[in-house]
C-alpha positions as CSV (number, residue, x, y, z in Angstrom):
1,M,-31.2,18.6,7.9
2,K,-30.6,14.9,8.7
3,S,-30.1,14.0,5.1
4,K,-27.3,16.6,4.7
5,F,-25.6,15.2,7.8
6,Y,-25.8,11.7,6.3
7,M,-24.6,12.9,2.9
8,Y,-21.5,14.7,4.5
9,G,-20.8,11.6,6.6
10,F,-20.9,9.4,3.5
11,V,-18.6,11.7,1.5
12,F,-16.2,11.9,4.4
13,A,-16.1,8.1,4.9
14,S,-15.6,7.6,1.2
15,L,-12.7,10.0,1.1
16,I,-11.1,8.3,4.1
17,A,-11.6,4.9,2.4
18,L,-9.9,6.1,-0.8
19,L,-7.0,7.6,1.2
20,M,-6.5,4.3,3.0
21,Y,-6.6,2.4,-0.3
22,F,-4.0,4.5,-2.1
23,N,-1.7,4.6,0.9
24,S,-1.8,0.8,1.3
25,K,-1.3,0.4,-2.5
26,K,1.9,2.5,-2.3
27,T,3.1,0.5,0.7
28,Y,2.5,-2.8,-1.0
29,E,4.4,-1.7,-4.2
30,A,7.3,-0.5,-2.1
31,Q,7.4,-3.8,-0.2
32,A,7.3,-5.8,-3.5
33,R,10.3,-3.8,-4.8
34,E,12.2,-4.4,-1.6
35,I,11.4,-8.1,-1.7
36,D,12.7,-8.3,-5.3
37,L,15.9,-6.5,-4.3
38,L,16.4,-8.9,-1.4
39,K,15.9,-11.9,-3.6
40,T,18.5,-10.8,-6.0
41,Q,20.9,-10.1,-3.2
42,I,20.3,-13.6,-1.8
43,E,21.0,-15.1,-5.2
44,Q,24.2,-13.2,-5.5
45,L,25.4,-14.3,-2.1
46,K,24.6,-17.9,-3.0
47,K,26.7,-17.6,-6.1
48,D,29.5,-16.0,-4.2
49,C,29.6,-18.8,-1.6
50,N,29.7,-21.6,-4.3
């Protein structure tokens, strides 16, 4: 009985960890795209001011 409880707990914790990993990966990728976009906008503004 205890071993089943520990097994289900381990599986549940593993699924939560995978969910957190993939969600954070998507967030980091979105932030990287936004940073690149902002960099290009800053470069364009610098060119326009000069």
